[in-house]
N, C-alpha and C positions, 0 to 999 in steps of 0.2 A: 198468686196473688196478683204479681204486677202485670199479669196479662189482662186483668180487668182495666188497665191504664191505659189500653188501646181498644176500641176508639171511644169508649164510654166516659173516661175519666176515674180518678180514684181519690176519694177523699181523705184527708191524712189521717183521719181516725181508723180508716181501714187497715193500712199496713201497722197501726200501732196496735189494734186488736188482734189481728192475725198473727202478729209476730210476738205479741205477749211481752214485748219490750216498752220500758218507759219511753213517754215522747221524745225526750232528748236523745236517747239511743236510737230510735227509729228516724229522726231527724238527721243524726249523723250516718246512718247507714245508707239514707237517700242521697246525702251529700256525697258520700263516697261512690255510690252507683253512678251519679251524674258525672264525676271524674272518670271512672272506668269506661262509661259510653263514649265521652269525648274523645279518650285515648283510641278507642276503636272506631272512631268515626261512625257510628251509628245515629239513627234518629235521637235527638236528644230528648230527655225527661225535663217537661217544662211545667209550671205550676201557675195556674189562674184561678182567681176567685169563682169563677162560674163553673169550670170544670173540675178544679183540683189538679191532680197529677196526670199528666198524659205524655205518651210519646208522640212526637211530631214529627213529619217531615214537610209539612206545607209552608212553602217559603214565605208567603204573606203572614201566616200566624207566629212563625219564628220571629220575623222580622219587627211585629208587634209586641212580643214578649221582649225582645232585647231592647228596643226603646223604652219599654215599661220599668225595665229593671236599671237601665242607665239614668233615666230620669227620677227614679225613687231617691227621695232625700236619705242621707246615710244618718243614722242615729248616732249621737255622740256618745263616745266609750267613757 
């Protein structure tokens, strides 16, 4: 299922549907996957509104993603 995340992108509903997990568990699994990918220094799994989840190694797109995440206002807890 995650092979679809490259290069086409993967909408969040796809891993929820294919894993048959509730959305909060699918989101937690994707967060764990991101951590594992980072530890192994693999191309990161990023999310954009336009494409959903994608594995990316393009430096320009990664920089745009990092800037967007840094500039996103944090919600009050």
